[in-house]
C-alpha positions in Angstrom: -34.2 22.2 -30.4 -30.9 21.1 -29.0 -29.5 24.6 -29.3 -32.6 25.9 -27.5 -32.1 23.4 -24.6 -28.4 24.5 -24.2 -29.4 28.2 -24.3 -32.0 27.8 -21.6 -29.7 25.7 -19.5 -27.0 28.3 -19.7 -29.5 31.1 -18.7 -30.7 29.1 -15.7 -27.1 28.5 -14.6 -26.3 32.2 -14.8 -29.5 33.1 -12.9 -28.8 30.6 -10.1 -25.0 31.0 -9.8 -24.7 29.7 -6.2 -26.6 26.5 -7.2 -24.4 26.1 -10.3 -21.1 26.7 -8.4 -22.1 24.2 -5.7 -23.1 21.5 -8.1 -20.2 22.0 -10.5 -17.5 22.2 -7.8 -19.0 19.3 -5.9 -19.3 17.0 -8.9 -15.9 18.1 -10.2 -14.2 17.2 -6.9 -16.1 14.0 -6.6 -15.2 13.0 -10.2 -11.6 14.0 -10.0 -10.9 12.1 -6.8 -12.9 9.1 -8.0 -10.9 9.0 -11.2 -7.7 9.0 -9.2 -8.9 6.1 -7.2 -10.1 4.2 -10.2 -6.8 4.8 -12.0 -4.9 3.4 -9.0 -7.1 0.3 -8.9 -6.8 -0.3 -12.7 -3.0 0.2 -12.5 -2.6 -2.6 -10.0 -4.9 -4.9 -11.9 -2.8 -4.3 -15.1 0.6 -5.2 -13.5 2.6 -7.5 -15.8 -0.4 -8.0 -18.1 1.7 -6.8 -21.1 3.5 -10.1 -21.5 2.0 -12.0 -24.4 1.7 -15.2 -22.5 0.7 -13.7 -19.1 -2.2 -16.1 -18.8 0.1 -19.2 -19.1 3.0 -18.0 -16.9 3.1 -19.5 -13.4 5.5 -19.1 -10.5 6.3 -22.2 -8.5 6.1 -21.4 -4.8 6.7 -23.2 -1.6 4.0 -24.2 1.0 4.9 -25.4 4.4 2.6 -27.0 7.0 3.5 -27.2 10.7 1.7 -27.5 14.0 1.3 -23.7 14.1 -0.4 -23.6 10.6 0.4 -23.4 7.0 2.2 -20.5 5.2 3.4 -19.8 1.6 6.5 -18.1 0.3 7.8 -17.2 -3.2 11.2 -18.8 -2.5 11.9 -22.4 -3.6 14.9 -24.8 -3.3 17.8 -23.9 -5.5 17.8 -27.2 -7.5 14.1 -27.2 -8.1 14.3 -25.7 -11.6 16.6 -28.4 -13.0 14.5 -31.1 -11.3 11.3 -29.8 -13.0 13.0 -29.8 -16.4 14.3 -33.4 -15.8 10.9 -34.7 -14.8 8.6 -32.8 -17.1 10.3 -32.0 -20.4 6.9 -31.1 -22.0 6.7 -27.9 -20.0 7.4 -25.2 -22.7 9.9 -23.2 -20.6 11.3 -23.3 -17.0 13.5 -20.5 -15.8 15.2 -19.9 -12.5 15.9 -16.4 -11.0 17.9 -15.4 -8.0 17.1 -11.8 -6.8 20.2 -9.6 -6.2 19.4 -7.0 -3.6 21.0 -3.5 -3.9 23.0 -4.3 -7.0 26.3 -2.5 -7.5 28.2 -2.3 -10.7 31.8 -1.1 -11.0 33.0 0.1 -14.4 36.8 -0.2 -14.8 38.6 3.0 -15.6 42.1 3.7 -16.9 44.5 5.5 -14.5 41.7 6.3 -12.1 39.4 4.7 -9.6 36.6 2.5 -10.9 33.3 4.2 -11.4 30.8 2.6 -9.0 27.0 2.7 -9.6 24.5 1.4 -7.1 20.9 1.1 -8.0 18.8 2.1 -5.0 15.4 1.8 -6.8 15.6 -1.5 -8.5 16.9 -5.0 -7.6 19.2 -7.0 -9.8 18.9 -10.7 -10.7 20.7 -13.8 -11.9 18.6 -15.5 -14.5 18.6 -18.4 -16.9 18.2 -17.6 -20.6 14.7 -19.2 -20.7 13.5 -16.3 -18.6 13.4 -14.2 -21.7 11.4 -16.8 -23.5 8.7 -16.5 -20.8 8.7 -12.7 -20.3 8.8 -10.0 -23.0 11.5 -7.4 -23.2 12.3 -4.8 -25.8 15.9 -4.9 -26.8 17.8 -1.7 -27.8 21.1 -3.4 -28.4 22.3 -7.0 -28.3 20.0 -9.5 -26.7 19.7 -12.4 -24.2 21.1 -15.1 -26.6 24.7 -14.9 -25.2 23.4 -14.9 -21.6 23.8 -18.7 -21.6 27.5 -18.1 -21.5 29.2 -17.6 -18.1 30.3 -14.1 -17.1 27.7 -12.2 -19.1 25.2 -9.6 -18.1 22.3 -7.6 -19.6 21.1 -4.3 -18.2 18.4 -1.6 -18.6 18.9 1.4 -20.8 19.0 3.6 -17.7 21.7 1.5 -16.0 23.7 1.5 -19.3 23.6 5.3 -19.5 24.7 5.5 -15.8 27.6 3.1 -16.5 28.8 4.2 -20.0 27.1 7.5 -20.8 24.9 6.0 -23.6 23.4 2.7 -24.7 25.4 2.7 -27.9 28.7 2.0 -26.2 27.5 -0.7 -23.8 27.8 -3.9 -25.8 31.0 -5.8 -25.1 32.1 -3.6 -22.2 33.4 -5.2 -19.0 32.0 -4.5 -15.6 32.5 -5.9 -12.1 29.3 -7.0 -10.3 29.5 -6.0 -6.6 32.9 -4.6 -7.5 34.4 -8.1 -7.6 32.7 -10.5 -10.2 33.8 -9.7 -13.8 31.1 -9.8 -16.5 30.6 -8.7 -20.1 27.6 -6.7 -21.3 25.8 -8.6 -24.0 22.4 -6.8 -24.1 20.6 -3.6 -23.3 16.8 -3.6 -22.9 14.3 -0.7 -22.9 13.6 1.0 -19.6 10.6 -0.4 -17.7 7.2 1.2 -17.6 6.0 1.4 -14.1 3.7 -1.6 -14.6 5.8 -4.6 -13.7 7.1 -6.4 -10.6 10.1 -7.6 -12.6 12.0 -4.3 -12.7 15.6 -5.6 -12.5 18.1 -3.1 -13.7 20.9 -5.7 -14.1 20.4 -9.4 -15.0 23.5 -11.6 -14.9 24.0 -15.1 -16.3 22.9 -17.9 -14.1 26.3 -19.5 -13.5 27.5 -16.2 -11.8 25.1 -16.9 -9.0 27.5 -19.5 -7.7 30.2 -16.9 -7.3 27.7 -14.5 -5.7 26.2 -17.1 -3.3 29.4 -19.0 -2.4 29.0 -21.8 -4.9 25.5 -22.9 -4.1 25.3 -26.3 -5.9 22.2 -27.4 -7.8 22.3 -30.9 -6.2 22.0 -29.5 -2.7 19.1 -30.9 -0.6 15.5 -29.7 -1.1 15.0 -28.9 2.5 16.9 -25.5 2.1 14.5 -22.8 0.8 15.6 -19.3 0.1 13.1 -16.5 -0.2 15.1 -14.8 -3.0 15.2 -17.9 -5.3 12.3 -18.0 -7.8 11.2 -20.4 -10.5 8.9 -19.6 -13.4 7.2 -22.0 -15.8 5.3 -21.5 -19.1 2.7 -24.2 -19.3 1.2 -25.3 -22.5 -1.3 -27.8 -23.9 1.2 -30.7 -23.6 1.6 -30.1 -19.9 -0.9 -27.9 -18.1 -1.0 -26.6 -14.6 -3.6 -29.3 -13.9 -1.0 -31.9 -14.8 1.5 -30.2 -12.5 -1.0 -30.3 -9.6 -1.7 -34.0 -10.3 2.0 -34.9 -10.5 3.1 -32.7 -7.5 2.8 -35.3 -4.7 5.0 -37.8 -6.5 7.5 -35.1 -7.4 7.8 -34.1 -3.7 8.2 -37.7 -2.6 11.0 -38.2 -5.0 13.0 -35.0 -4.4 12.1 -34.2 -0.8 10.9 -37.5 0.8 11.7 -36.5 4.4 9.4 -33.5 4.2 6.8 -34.8 1.8 3.9 -34.5 4.3 4.6 -30.9 5.2 6.1 -29.4 2.0 4.5 -28.7 -1.4 5.4 -26.6 -4.4 2.1 -25.1 -5.8 2.2 -23.3 -9.1 0.5 -19.8 -8.8 -0.6 -17.8 -11.9 2.0 -15.1 -12.1 -0.4 -12.3 -13.0 -2.2 -12.9 -9.7 1.0 -12.7 -7.5 0.8 -8.9 -7.4 -2.6 -9.2 -5.8 -1.6 -11.8 -3.2 -0.6 -10.3 0.2 0.8 -13.7 1.3 3.5 -13.2 -1.4 4.1 -9.6 -0.6 1.5 -8.3 -3.0 -1.3 -5.8 -2.8 -4.5 -6.8 -1.0 -7.5 -7.0 -3.3 -9.6 -6.0 -0.3 -7.6 -2.8 0.0 -8.1 -2.0 -3.7 -11.9 -2.8 -3.5 -12.1 -0.6 -0.4 -10.5 2.3 -2.3 -12.9 1.7 -5.3 -15.8 1.8 -2.9 -14.6 5.1 -1.6 -14.5 6.4 -5.2 -18.0 5.3 -5.8 -19.1 6.9 -2.5 -17.5 10.2 -3.5 -19.5 10.2 -6.8 -22.6 9.2 -4.9 -22.1 12.1 -2.4 -21.7 14.6 -5.2 -24.7 13.2 -7.1 -26.8 13.4 -3.9 -26.0 17.1 -3.7 -27.2 17.5 -7.2 -30.5 15.6 -6.6 -31.2 17.6 -3.4 -30.5 21.0 -4.8 -32.2 20.2 -8.1 -35.4 19.1 -6.5 -35.3 22.1 -4.1 -34.7 24.5 -7.0 -37.6 22.9 -8.8 -40.0 25.1 -6.8 -38.4 28.2 -8.3 -39.0 26.9 -11.8 -42.6 25.8 -11.3 -44.2 28.7 -13.3 -41.7 28.2 -16.1 -42.7 24.6 -16.4 -46.4 25.5 -16.2 -46.1 28.0 -19.0 -44.2 25.5 -21.2 -46.9 22.9 -20.7 -49.7 25.3 -21.5 -47.8 26.3 -24.7 -47.7 22.6 -25.7 -44.5 21.1 -24.3 -44.8 17.4 -23.6 -43.6 15.7 -20.5 -40.9 13.9 -22.6 -39.6 17.3 -24.0 -39.4 18.8 -20.5 -37.7 15.6 -19.3 -35.0 15.8 -21.9 -34.6 19.6 -21.4 -33.7 19.0 -17.8 -31.5 16.0 -18.6 -29.7 18.4 -21.0 -29.1 20.9 -18.2 -27.7 18.1 -16.1 -25.4 17.0 -18.9 -24.1 20.6 -19.3 -23.4 20.7 -15.5 -21.7 17.3 -15.5 -19.5 18.0 -18.5 -18.4 21.3 -17.0 -17.7 19.4 -13.7 -15.8 16.8 -15.7 -13.4 19.6 -16.9 -12.8 20.6 -13.3 -12.5 16.9 -12.4 -9.8 16.3 -15.0 -7.8 19.3 -13.6 -8.1 17.6 -10.1 -7.1 14.3 -11.7 -4.0 15.7 -13.5 -2.8 17.6 -10.4 -3.5 14.5 -8.2 -1.2 12.4 -10.4 1.7 14.7 -9.7 1.0 14.5 -6.0 0.6 10.8 -6.1 4.0 10.3 -7.7 5.5 12.6 -5.1 3.9 11.6 -1.8 2.4 8.1 -2.3 4.3 4.9 -1.8 4.0 1.2 -2.0 0.6 0.0 -3.1 -0.7 3.5 -3.4 1.8 4.7 -5.9 0.6 4.5 -9.5 1.1 5.7 -13.0 -1.8 6.4 -15.3 -1.7 4.9 -18.8 -4.3 6.0 -21.3 -6.0 3.5 -23.6 -9.2 3.1 -25.6 -10.7 1.2 -22.8 -10.0 4.1 -20.4 -11.9 6.4 -22.8 -14.8 4.0 -22.9 -14.9 3.7 -19.2 -14.8 7.5 -18.8 -17.8 7.9 -21.2 -19.7 5.2 -19.2 -18.9 7.0 -15.9 -20.1 10.3 -17.2 -23.4 8.7 -18.5 -23.8 7.0 -15.1 -23.4 10.3 -13.2 -25.8 12.1 -15.6 -28.5 9.4 -15.0 -27.7 9.1 -11.2 -27.8 12.9 -10.7 -30.4 14.0 -13.3 -32.9 11.3 -13.7 -35.0 11.8 -10.6 -35.0 15.7 -10.7 -36.0 15.6 -14.4 -38.9 13.2 -13.7 -40.1 15.5 -10.8 -40.0 18.7 -12.8 -41.5 17.2 -15.9 -44.3 15.8 -13.8 -45.6 19.2 -12.5 -49.3 19.8 -13.1 -49.6 23.1 -15.0 -52.6 24.5 -13.1 -50.9 24.0 -9.7 -47.5 25.2 -11.0 -49.0 28.4 -12.5 -50.9 29.1 -9.3 -47.7 28.9 -7.3 -49.2 26.3 -5.0 -46.4 23.7 -5.2 -45.0 22.4 -2.0 -41.7 20.8 -1.1 -43.4 17.4 -1.1 -44.6 18.0 -4.7 -41.1 19.2 -5.7 -39.6 15.9 -4.8 -40.5 14.0 -1.6 -39.0 15.8 1.4 -38.4 12.4 3.0 -36.2 11.4 0.1 -34.0 14.5 0.5 -33.7 13.6 4.2 -32.6 10.1 3.2 -30.0 11.5 0.8 -28.6 13.8 3.4 -28.4 10.9 5.8 -26.4 9.0 3.2 -24.0 11.9 2.8 -23.3 12.2 6.5 -23.1 8.4 6.9 -20.3 8.3 4.2 -18.5 11.1 5.9 -18.7 9.6 9.3 -17.5 6.2 8.1 -14.4 7.9 6.6 -13.8 9.9 9.7 -14.0 6.8 11.9 -11.5 5.1 9.6 -9.2 8.1 9.8 -9.3 8.1 13.7 -8.7 4.3 13.9 -5.8 4.3 11.5 -4.2 7.3 13.2 -4.6 5.7 16.6 -3.2 2.4 15.4 -0.2 4.1 13.9 0.4 6.0 17.1 0.2 2.8 19.0 2.8 0.9 16.8 5.1 3.8 16.9 5.1 4.4 20.6 4.7 0.8 21.9 7.6 -0.6 23.9 9.1 -3.1 21.5 11.4 -4.6 24.0 14.6 -3.1 22.5 16.4 0.3 22.2 16.0 2.1 18.9 17.1 5.7 19.6 20.4 7.1 18.3 21.3 3.8 16.6 22.1 3.4 12.9 22.9 0.5 10.7 25.3 0.2 7.8 25.4 -2.6 5.3 28.5 -4.6 4.9 29.7 -5.8 1.4 27.4 -8.3 -0.4 29.9 -11.2 -0.4 29.4 -15.0 0.2 31.5 -14.8 3.4 32.6 -11.7 5.3 36.2 -10.8 5.9 36.6 -11.1 9.7 39.8 -9.0 9.6 38.1 -6.1 7.9 35.2 -6.3 10.4 37.6 -6.0 13.3 39.4 -3.1 11.7 36.2 -1.2 11.1 35.0 -1.9 14.7 38.3 -0.6 16.1 38.3 2.6 14.0 34.6 3.3 14.6 34.9 2.8 18.4 37.8 5.2 18.4 35.5 8.0 17.1 34.3 10.4 19.9 30.7 10.3 18.7 30.4 6.5 18.7 29.4 4.6 21.8 29.3 1.0 20.6 29.5 -1.1 17.5 27.9 -4.5 16.9 27.6 -6.9 14.0 24.6 -9.0 13.0 23.0 -10.9 10.2 20.5 -8.3 9.2 20.6 -5.2 11.4 18.1 -4.4 14.1 15.0 -6.2 15.3 12.1 -5.6 12.9 14.5 -5.3 9.9 12.8 -8.3 8.2 16.1 -10.2 8.0 15.1 -13.5 9.5 15.2 -17.1 8.4 13.5 -20.2 9.7 15.2 -23.5 10.3 14.6 -26.9 12.0 16.2 -27.8 15.3 16.4 -30.8 17.6 16.4 -30.1 21.4 18.9 -31.6 23.7 18.4 -35.4 23.9 15.1 -35.6 22.1 15.3 -38.0 19.1 13.1 -36.0 16.8 13.2 -32.5 15.4 10.7 -30.0 16.8 7.5 -29.8 14.8 7.9 -26.1 14.2 10.6 -24.0 12.6 12.1 -21.3 15.0 13.6 -18.2 13.6 17.4 -17.9 13.7 19.7 -14.8 13.7 23.4 -14.3 13.8 24.6 -11.7 16.3 27.9 -10.9 18.0 28.4 -10.5 21.8 27.7 -6.7 21.7 24.3 -6.9 20.1 22.3 -7.6 23.3 23.9 -4.6 25.1 23.7 -2.2 22.2 19.9 -2.8 21.7 19.2 -3.1 25.4 17.7 -6.6 25.2 16.9 -8.0 28.7 18.1 -11.4 30.0 15.6 -13.2 32.3 18.0 -16.1 33.0 21.6 -17.0 32.2 24.2 -14.8 30.6 25.1 -13.2 27.3 27.0 -14.8 24.5 30.8 -14.9 24.8 32.7 -13.2 21.9 33.3 -15.8 19.1 33.5 -15.9 15.4 31.9 -19.3 15.2 28.6 -20.8 16.5 29.1 -22.3 19.9 26.5 -20.9 22.2 23.0 -19.6 21.8 20.4 -17.4 23.3 16.7 -18.2 23.0 13.6 -16.0 23.6 10.9 -16.8 26.1 8.5 -18.0 23.4 11.0 -20.7 22.2 11.5 -21.6 25.9 7.8 -22.2 26.3 7.5 -24.1 23.0 10.3 -26.4 24.3 8.0 -27.2 27.3 9.7 -25.1 30.0 8.0 -22.6 32.3 11.1 -21.4 34.3 13.8 -19.8 32.2 16.6 -21.1 34.5 15.6 -24.7 33.8 16.5 -24.5 30.1 19.9 -22.9 30.6 22.6 -25.5 30.0 20.6 -27.6 27.5 21.6 -27.8 23.9 20.0 -27.1 20.5 21.1 -29.2 17.5 21.0 -27.6 14.0 22.2 -29.4 10.8 25.7 -28.3 9.9 26.5 -26.8 13.3 28.1 -28.2 16.4 25.6 -28.5 19.4 24.7 -25.0 20.6 24.6 -24.6 24.4 21.7 -22.5 25.6 23.5 -19.9 27.9 20.7 -17.5 28.4 17.0 -16.7 27.9 16.0 -13.3 26.5 12.8 -11.5 27.5 10.5 -11.5 24.4 10.8 -8.6 22.1 9.2 -7.8 18.8 11.7 -9.1 16.3 9.1 -8.6 13.5 6.6 -5.8 12.9 3.5 -5.6 15.0 1.4 -7.3 12.4 3.0 -10.6 13.5 3.2 -12.3 16.8 6.4 -13.0 18.6 7.8 -16.2 17.2 10.3 -18.8 18.7 13.8 -17.7 18.0 17.4 -18.4 18.8 20.5 -16.2 18.3 24.1 -17.3 18.0 27.4 -16.0 16.8 28.6 -16.5 13.2 31.0 -13.8 12.0 31.1 -14.8 8.3 27.3 -14.4 8.2 27.2 -10.8 9.4 25.9 -8.3 6.8 25.1 -5.3 9.0 27.0 -3.1 11.4 24.9 -1.6 14.2 26.3 1.6 15.6 25.2 3.4 18.7 25.9 7.1 18.8 26.6 9.1 21.9 26.4 12.6 20.3 23.3 14.5 19.1 25.4 15.9 16.2 24.5 13.2 13.8 25.9 15.0 10.8 29.4 15.1 12.2 29.1 11.5 13.3 28.0 10.3 9.9 30.9 12.1 8.2 33.4 10.5 10.5 31.9 7.1 10.0 31.8 7.4 6.2 35.5 8.2 6.2 36.3 5.2 8.3 34.0 2.9 6.3 35.5 3.9 3.0 38.9 3.4 4.4 38.1 -0.3 5.2 35.5 -1.1 2.5 36.7 0.9 -0.5 34.6 -1.2 -3.0 31.3 -0.8 -1.1 28.8 2.0 -0.4 28.3 3.8 2.9 24.5 3.9 3.3 23.5 4.6 6.9 19.9 4.1 8.1 18.6 5.0 11.6 16.8 2.3 13.3 13.7 4.4 14.2 13.4 5.3 10.5 13.6 1.7 9.5 10.8 0.8 12.0 8.7 3.7 10.7 9.1 2.4 7.1 7.5 -0.9 8.2 4.2 1.0 8.5 4.6 3.1 5.4 1.5 1.5 3.8 -0.6 2.3 6.9 0.7 5.9 7.0 -0.1 6.5 3.4 -3.5 4.9 3.8 -4.1 7.3 6.7 -3.2 10.3 4.6 -5.5 9.1 1.8 -8.4 8.5 4.2 -7.8 11.9 5.7 -7.9 13.5 2.2 -11.0 11.7 1.0 -12.8 12.2 4.2 -12.1 15.9 3.9 -13.4 15.9 0.3 -16.5 13.9 1.2 -17.2 16.4 4.1 -16.6 19.4 1.8 -19.0 18.1 -0.8 -21.6 17.2 1.8 -21.2 20.6 3.5 -21.6 22.4 0.1 -24.8 20.6 -0.5 -26.0 21.3 3.0 -25.2 25.0 2.6 -27.2 25.0 -0.6 -30.2 23.3 1.1 -30.2 25.7 4.1 -29.9 28.6 1.7 -33.0 27.4 -0.1 -34.8 26.7 3.2 -34.1 30.2 4.5 -35.4 31.8 1.3 -38.6 29.6 1.4 -39.3 30.2 5.1 -38.5 33.9 5.2 -42.1 34.9 5.8 -42.6 32.2 8.4 -39.6 33.4 10.3 -41.0 37.0 10.2 -44.4 35.8 11.6 -42.8 33.8 14.4 -40.7 36.8 15.5 -43.7 39.1 15.5 -45.4 36.6 17.7 -42.5 36.6 20.1 -40.2 33.9 19.0 -36.6 34.3 20.2 -33.4 34.0 18.2 -32.7 30.7 19.9 -36.0 29.2 18.9 -35.5 30.3 15.3 -32.0 28.7 15.3 -33.5 25.5 16.7 -36.1 25.6 13.9 -33.4 25.3 11.3 -31.0 23.0 13.3 -33.4 20.5 14.8 -33.8 18.5 11.6 -30.0 18.7 11.0 -29.3 17.1 14.4 -31.8 14.3 13.7 -30.3 13.6 10.3 -26.7 13.4 11.8 -27.9 11.1 14.5 -29.7 8.8 12.0 -26.5 8.8 9.8 -24.5 7.7 12.8 -26.8 4.8 13.5 -26.1 3.7 9.9 -22.3 4.4 9.7 -21.3 3.2 13.2 -21.9 -0.5 12.7 -20.5 -0.5 9.1 -17.4 1.3 10.2 -16.9 -1.0 13.2 -17.1 -4.1 11.0 -14.7 -2.7 8.4 -12.1 -1.4 10.8 -12.3 -4.5 13.0 -11.3 -6.5 9.9 -8.5 -4.1 9.1 -7.1 -4.2 12.7 -7.1 -8.0 12.5 -4.0 -7.7 10.2 -2.1 -6.6 13.4 -1.3 -9.1 16.1 -0.9 -6.1 18.4 -3.6 -3.5 18.0 -5.8 -0.9 19.7 -9.4 -1.7 20.8 -12.4 -0.1 19.0 -13.6 2.0 22.0 -16.9 3.9 22.0 -14.9 7.2 22.3 -13.7 6.7 18.6 -17.2 6.6 17.3 -18.5 9.5 19.6 -15.6 11.6 18.4 -16.5 11.0 14.8 -20.1 11.9 15.6 -19.0 15.1 17.4 -16.7 16.2 14.5 -19.5 15.6 11.9 -22.0 17.5 14.0 -19.7 20.5 14.6 -18.8 20.8 10.9 -22.5 20.5 9.9 -23.6 23.2 12.5 -20.8 25.5 11.3 -21.9 25.0 7.7 -25.5 26.0 8.4 -24.9 28.6 11.1 -24.2 31.6 8.9 -27.5 31.4 7.0 -29.6 30.3 10.0 -28.2 33.1 12.2 -28.8 35.6 9.4 -32.4 34.5 9.1 -32.9 34.5 12.9 -31.7 38.1 13.4 -33.4 39.6 10.3 -35.8 42.4 11.0 -39.4 40.9 10.8 -40.7 43.8 8.9 -38.2 43.1 6.1 -39.0 39.4 6.3 -42.7 40.0 5.9 -42.1 42.4 3.0 -40.0 39.8 1.2 -43.0 38.1 -0.3 
């Protein structure tokens, strides 16, 4: 029986090749793209789930409350870890970690220059030994036991191979971190799979952080929080996270009494950090939106199958009638057509797997950030794939099988079945509407994302960004002012360089900002908000073209004596006229009073997702970590070669890594750019699948109405009226689909745009453009067959039946 079903199914597919090709290719594309999306979503939900105790690992974070609202960061005060251990010894393990950005390792060599290796893909870290009791690593050589000793380091196998040629010769070797801090290699761990947020290529012993960060003491006050300082805790039955939450108010009162009302240190489940945008993670809403697109793609392909299968049922009416007369039951016919559906779905699955495998390669090459993923096979994946295939078989095959199996044999043999009897025509209309609604929603999303990206890339940000590049200075606790002067003089002497400036973190929108507390002039209390602070030299304002609305620029100085403030800070201080605040003073702990010498016109110091915040800028030469270089020549290649030579002459132990400012700003919106490309791709796939189904339906309609068209032409119908006959219903369906998709797309994209403080408006033109695009594509799809039917000789049409 089973063999007979398969043989009949194969014969029918060969007989109706266009029907088979449309269904198999549509289902294959839908399944392949959906599998890619589901793999991406699963990948992000599995991040750092491989640690044995992942459900007991928490990261202690910082939460600040001010008059402008509350916000959370991953960073914590440097002495928090030891304070937690002192107060709550029942916590199983507590470990501190200090992130080390752009780690560089120098390997001493005999009679030649040191070998310098800089990891541009992973961060480094300084960790306490307890870190490896909380998180699981596979050790190839050595281990973390000796990491409790000062001057020791462990590294990944990849880093060990870069440094020493192999992992076998790494243990006991000496290296210099950042080409200045000596350390001994005591362990090599296996390279990371791409499923962790803790991918540190070099991890040094915790005492070395004091040399790296200028001797930061563990007894420093709790009111200094650094975003790169992290604390992890492994809770247990003796001390749970509930105990921590209960004890937290008293802990804060003891260690940070001055800020007890506005500061807290909540413990967040570490496995949830990756899915927390407030901590730099991936948005769950984004992942669920992608999963919904995957479901919609499968639904679109299944709709094609249902539409074409019920339409093709008319051509198989006599076959069904004969089978019923010869004794076939309704159940047998039902399972026969389910078997045919299964054969089509399994064939489509093969095509889908090809799409999936090729898509993985493209994803690794072109996708970035939250959209980059690696697929890991597991038994649960196989089970999920089986369930998906069964769902598609039922979704696509259940209704057509019930329709065909329900034919009445007398009517079927007489050939008097109508389209209503072969599946309700209104149902097919509804399914087509769903397809077009899905396509229109994706097209609207594509237009909105593209327009928003164009807006953020072309908006006047309030500063110059063309022909300016930045170069990082050595990662040292305090910059060498003499070397900075030497580099500035040598660089300014180059014919292609117009100006050189130093700053804390490069250009505006670089992300290098810190918040602090200030007291204004003669006011007795600190301001209730924390303005942003930045260190710049006197050339920074001119190089970036920042505009002064009152006062003057900073005078050249290596220390903090004067300050510039932006208009937002001026207003927060209670002033409406910029000139009125000039000459007043800002007081910041650890600094002499800073005289306000000028007010800068507001500019976007952060990306356009965030509003312009209060900010002040002052000089502090030892805190500069970036050189900003304005070029006067369009020959960037020549200029970079000259600058590299000068840089290496002054900073022999560092790396010359130039970045153009406009590229850095563009990178801020890499996630949105990738999302736009993905929506573009999936919208194209959804439209292609929908058009394939529409082509199959119009092909069926033309065949079924050939005689009708012939009669109409004999009675005087024009080609235009025949085309209107076929296109009228299509226009109605596209219009109904727009009424469904428009409000849904408006709601979704309005929510997405709310992530941007500066954004476009959702104008009616966006929705009308999506409607027009869908309509044109649909008309092009059906035009070939409808025009062919309209110009056919009526004599031939009438003979066709």
